[in-house]
C-alpha positions in Angstrom: 0.0 0.0 0.0 1.3 3.5 -0.9 0.5 6.5 1.3 0.5 10.2 0.5 1.4 13.0 2.9 1.6 16.7 1.9 3.0 19.7 3.7 4.7 22.9 2.9 7.7 21.9 5.0 8.8 25.5 5.5 11.0 24.0 7.0 10.7 20.2 7.4 10.8 19.7 11.2 10.7 17.0 13.9 6.9 17.1 14.0 6.8 16.3 10.3 9.5 13.6 10.8 7.6 11.9 13.6 4.5 11.9 11.5 6.4 10.4 8.5 7.8 7.7 10.8 4.3 6.9 12.1 2.9 6.7 8.5 5.9 4.6 7.4 4.8 1.9 9.9 1.4 1.6 8.1 2.4 1.7 4.4 4.9 0.0 2.1 5.8 3.2 0.2 5.2 6.8 0.9 4.8 9.8 -1.4 5.7 13.1 0.3 4.2 16.1 -1.5 6.0 19.4 -1.2 3.0 21.8 -1.1 3.1 25.4 -2.4 6.0 24.3 -4.6 5.6 27.5 -6.7 6.2 29.8 -3.7 9.5 30.9 -2.2 11.5 33.8 -0.9 8.7 35.2 1.3 8.3 35.2 5.1 5.8 32.4 5.1 7.5 30.4 2.3 11.2 31.2 2.5 12.6 28.0 0.9 12.3 26.9 -2.7 10.7 23.6 -3.7 14.1 22.2 -4.6 15.5 23.2 -1.2 12.6 21.5 0.6 13.0 18.4 -1.6 16.6 18.3 -0.3 15.5 18.7 3.3 12.9 16.0 3.1 14.9 13.5 1.0 18.0 13.8 3.2 15.9 13.5 6.4 14.0 10.3 5.4 17.0 8.4 3.9 17.3 6.3 7.1 13.7 5.3 7.3 13.1 1.8 6.1 10.6 2.7 3.4 10.6 3.7 -0.2 9.8 7.4 -0.5 9.0 9.6 -3.4 9.3 13.4 -2.9 7.2 15.4 -5.4 6.6 19.1 -5.7 3.0 20.1 -5.9 2.2 23.7 -7.0 -0.7 25.6 -5.6 -4.0 25.6 -7.4 -6.6 28.3 -6.8 -9.5 25.9 -7.4 -10.1 23.6 -4.5 -12.7 21.6 -6.4 -10.0 20.2 -8.7 -7.1 20.1 -6.2 -7.2 16.4 -5.6 -7.0 15.5 -9.3 -4.2 18.1 -9.6 -2.3 16.3 -6.8 -3.0 12.9 -8.3 -1.6 14.1 -11.7 1.6 15.2 -10.1 2.2 12.2 -7.9 2.6 8.4 -8.2 -0.7 6.7 -7.5 -1.5 6.3 -3.8 -4.1 4.3 -1.8 -4.5 6.5 1.3 -3.8 10.1 2.2 -2.6 11.4 5.6 -3.5 14.8 6.8 -4.7 16.7 9.9 -5.6 19.8 7.8 -9.5 20.1 7.7 -9.6 21.4 4.1 -7.2 18.7 2.8 -9.3 16.0 4.6 -12.5 17.4 3.1 -11.1 17.6 -0.4 -9.7 14.0 -0.4 -12.8 12.6 1.2 -15.1 14.3 -1.4 -12.9 12.7 -4.1 -13.3 9.3 -2.6 -9.8 9.0 -1.2 -9.3 7.3 2.2 -7.9 9.8 4.6 -6.2 9.0 7.9 -5.1 11.4 10.6 -2.0 11.0 12.7 -1.2 12.5 16.1 0.6 15.8 16.0 3.7 16.0 18.1 4.6 19.0 20.4 2.5 21.2 18.1 3.0 24.3 20.2 6.7 24.4 19.3 6.9 22.1 16.2 5.0 24.4 13.9 6.5 26.1 10.8 5.6 29.6 11.8 7.3 29.2 15.2 10.4 27.8 13.6 10.6 30.6 11.0 10.1 33.2 13.8 12.9 31.7 15.8 15.2 31.9 12.7 14.3 35.5 12.1 14.9 36.5 15.7 18.1 34.5 16.1 16.6 32.1 18.7 17.3 28.4 19.0 15.6 26.3 16.2 18.2 23.7 15.3 17.1 21.1 17.9 13.6 21.2 16.4 14.5 19.9 12.9 16.4 16.8 11.7 20.2 17.3 11.3 20.0 17.2 7.5 17.6 20.2 7.6 20.1 22.2 9.6 22.8 21.3 7.0 20.6 22.3 4.0 19.6 25.6 5.6 23.3 26.3 6.2 24.2 25.3 2.7 21.7 27.7 1.1 22.3 30.5 3.7 18.7 30.2 4.6 18.8 32.2 7.8 20.1 35.3 6.1 17.4 34.8 3.4 14.5 34.5 5.9 15.8 37.5 7.9 16.1 39.6 4.7 12.7 38.7 3.2 11.1 39.4 6.6 12.5 42.9 6.8 10.1 45.8 6.2 10.8 48.9 4.3 11.2 52.3 5.9 7.5 53.2 5.8 6.5 50.1 7.7 5.0 48.2 4.7 6.1 44.6 4.1 8.6 45.0 1.3 8.2 41.3 0.2 4.5 41.7 -0.3 5.0 44.7 -2.6 7.0 42.5 -4.9 5.9 38.9 -4.4 2.1 39.0 -3.8 0.2 38.3 -0.6 0.5 35.2 1.4 -2.2 32.5 1.2 -2.9 31.0 4.6 -4.9 28.0 3.6 -2.0 25.6 3.1 -0.9 23.2 5.9 2.5 23.8 7.4 
């Protein structure tokens, strides 16, 4: 049986990793979808799809399961989102998510959806990690070691700090150039 789990993974953290390990105990193969693959260089989505593919691929290499990491671009039409995901992914039998919208969309499309427990969600949450990176607080213990290495390789801390800066009149300079953030995607 092949499972599917999607996240933005901005960045891939220990909560994601624990969930992937739980899912791996239930399926033979796992497809990991990199959501919002078309978005990067913003405070909410600082890392590119390719960088997130590296984070995830390097983090799951020691798990005893075949994994496929696939970028999934955003789609502005929820009614066709599942077929979009299916067209970008190897076929899968069951989807895993705790996001209410994702659960609803997969369920309406006739795909079995399973939920997994979330781990230490008050700290293991993408927005919290990104905020820690911006403010220079400790974040490295909250992600797998390969993620720390990828972020160092790409100079990710400088990037997230820079794209989170505001211009002199208080407006968010990244929004003026890169569009507004969509808050409907799971972390």
